[in-house]
C-alpha positions in Angstrom: -0.1 -0.2 0.0 1.3 3.5 -1.0 0.8 6.3 1.5 1.6 9.1 -1.4 1.7 9.7 -5.0 5.2 11.3 -6.0 4.5 13.9 -9.1 7.5 13.9 -11.4 6.4 17.7 -12.1 4.8 20.1 -10.0 1.1 20.7 -10.4 0.4 22.9 -13.4 -0.7 26.6 -12.4 -3.8 26.2 -13.9 -5.1 23.4 -11.9 -4.2 25.5 -8.3 -6.9 27.1 -6.7 -6.5 31.0 -6.4 -6.7 30.9 -2.8 -3.3 28.7 -2.6 -0.5 31.4 -2.1 3.0 31.3 -3.6 4.2 29.4 -6.6 4.7 25.7 -6.6 8.0 24.2 -8.3 10.3 21.2 -8.1 14.1 21.8 -6.8 16.6 18.8 -7.2 19.3 19.3 -4.8 21.9 16.0 -3.6 20.1 14.0 -6.1 16.7 14.6 -4.2 13.8 16.2 -5.8 11.7 18.3 -3.7 8.5 20.2 -3.9 8.7 23.8 -2.8 6.2 26.6 -2.7 7.9 30.2 -2.3 5.8 33.2 -1.3 6.6 36.9 -0.6 8.7 39.7 -1.7 12.1 38.4 -3.4 13.9 40.9 -1.0 12.1 39.4 2.4 13.8 37.4 4.9 14.1 33.6 4.3 11.7 31.5 6.4 11.5 28.0 5.9 8.6 25.7 6.8 8.6 22.0 6.9 5.8 19.6 7.7 5.8 16.0 9.0 4.3 12.6 7.9 1.2 12.4 7.5 0.8 16.2 6.7 1.9 18.1 3.6 2.6 21.7 2.1 -0.8 23.1 2.3 -0.9 22.8 6.0 1.2 25.9 6.0 -1.0 28.1 3.7 -2.1 30.4 6.5 1.5 30.8 7.8 
């Protein structure tokens, strides 16, 4: 039994509701492909929010 599906690419922007903040994209680092959502001004301070299982990225949508 699989607990989650891993997508090869981020969900296309036109399929994401307007209520979801930020821009979704995939980043590869050290051979690991990660889904990231970036929001806020480019010159703002960096804040990284990580979730744990069984949560997912949308859990931070009001942060």
